[in-house]
N, C-alpha and C positions, 0 to 999 in steps of 0.2 A: 504493500500500500504506500510505500515511501520511495523516494528517489534513492537508489542503491549507491553505496560508496565503493570505490575500487579497492580501498584499503581500510583497515580498522582504525587508522589515525589520520589526522588532517594532512600531515606531510608524510608521504611514503618513504620507506627506506631507500637510499640512493643506489638502486640496482643498476641504473643506466651508466653509472661511472665506470670507466674502463678499468678492469682489474690490473693491479700490479703483480707481475709474476715473480717478484723477489719474495722469498720466504712464503711460497704460495700455499703451504699447508700448515702454517704456524701463526699463532697470534701471541705476541710476547714470548713467553716461555712454554706456551701450551701447543702441543702438536696434535693436529686433527688426524683421526684414524680413518684411512680410506674405506675400510669395510663399514664403519659406523656412518660415514657420510653417504655411502651408497644405500644403506638401510634407511637412513633419514629421507633420502630422495624418493625411495619407493613408497614410504609411508605418506609423504606429501602427495604423491600422485594417486595413491589409493583414495585419499580424501578429496583431492581436486585434480582429476586427470589432465586438465588443460593448464595446470600451473607451469611456470618456467622451471627448468631443471637447475639444481644447485650442485656445486662441486666444492672441493676444499679451497680452491683459489678464491671463489666468490665469497665464501663464508669468512675466510681469513681477511679478505679485503674489507668486508663490513666490520669485522671485529676491530681492525686497526682504525677504521673511521670512527667507531664508537669510542675507542680509547683516546683518540685525539680531541674529542669534544670536551668542553669544560664539564666538570663533574656534575653540576646541577642540570645542565642540558642533557647529558648522557642519561641521567636518571629519569628525566622527564620523557625521553624517547621510549624508555622501557615502560615506565608507569602508565603512559597513555594507552599502550597496548595491553598491559596486564589488567587494566580496568575492564577491557572487553572480555578477557578470559573469565573474570568473575561474573560478568553478565551472562556468559554462556552457561556457567555452573548454575546460576540462579534460574535460568530458563528450564533446565532439565529437572529442577526440583520444584517448580511452581505448578501446583495442582490446577490452577486456573487456566494454564496455557494448554491448548490442544496441540501437542507436539507431533509434527509430521515425522514419521519414522525414518524416512530417508535422510533428512537433514539432521535428525538427532543421532543417527548412527554415525554420521561424519563427525558431529560434535563430540561424541563419546570417544571416538578414536583419537581425536585431537587432545582431549583432556587426559586420556590414558597416558599419552606421551608426556604431557606437561607434569604429570604427577610422579614421574620417575625422578629419583635423585641423581642417578648416574646415567645420563643419556649422551647425546653427542658431545656436549660440553658440560662437565659436572657442575651442579648448581652451587657448590661451595666456592667456586672461583668467583671472587668479587667482580661484579658488573658483567663480565663475560659469561658467567654461568646461566644468565637468562637470555643470552643472545639467540641460541638455537630455538628457544621457546617462542620468542617474538618473530623470528624468521618463519617458523612453521605457521604461526597465526596469520602473519601478513600474506604469505603466498597461498594459504588455503582459504583465506577469507571469502573470496567470491563464491565458494561452495556453501557457505553457511550464512552469507550476508542477508539474504531474504528473510530467513527465519529469525536471525538475531535482531535485525532492525525492526521487523514487525513486532517482535516481543518488546523491544525497548519502547516503541510507540504505544503498545498496549499498556505497559506499566505506567507511562506518563498519563495516559487517559484514565486508568483506574485510580491513580492517586489524585487527579484533579477533579474528576466528576463523581467518584464513589458510586458507580452504578449498583443497583439492587440485584439480588438473585445469586445463584450459584455461579461457578466458573463458566459454564456454557452460556448462561444468560448474560454475564458480563462481557464475554467475547462477542456475543451477538450484538449487544448494545454498541460496542466499540466499532464493529464492522458497519452497522447501520449509520452511525454518526460519521464515520470516515467516508462512506459512499455518498452520504448527503453533502458533505463538504466538497467532495470531488465533483458532484453534479452541479453544485453552485458555482464552483470555479469554472467549469466548462461553459455554463450559461453566461457568466460574465465575460468569458473569452469570446463567445459568439457575439454578444452584444457589442463589445468593444471593436470587433472586426466588421460589424455591420455598418451600413450607411443608410440613415433615415432621410437624408436630404442630399441634393447635389451640392458637393462642396466646392464647385468651380466658381469662377468670378462671373457675376451677371454682366450682360451686355451693357446695361445702363446702371449707373450708380443710383442707389435708393436715397431719396432726399426727403426731408421733413420740411413742409412749407412753414 
């Protein structure tokens, strides 16, 4: 029901930057394992088959970019995405939400990876320990965006209007109100694009005697 975002954060990770091939599989003193990187890439494409492929060079380049940021900015890059992860957890636990099985299966696979302590980059490594988590979230996001953003909108609606009834009735009220709002928007758009009178210049100026 909403405009979908291409990434879970306002500013995407800088994937388009050309990778540096120096130290292509290491970030600081941490060496990426080729087998673990391949397993990570397979999981990503199991969740979102159309995602870009990742390799050790790309992950290491992003890791060095993150380390070069001021500490507060680097933390903000991570936290902005980690907030989305908590939103996905809440969605799976919310009895009011009619969870679509396909989307929730993908979310569960995503969360199962995030809940591991020793994954591609061990969580105990300061700052970098969360990098693989946010990379997975960022690249898999298009596969879960519809469900996640509809759920976020439903939560805002539920908090602001407090609709009556059980979960199904609250969802129905949300859908009705959003469809009504969409219909009103489309009506205004048609009116604004219509022409009720000829907007050209008259042949003779209109004068008041």
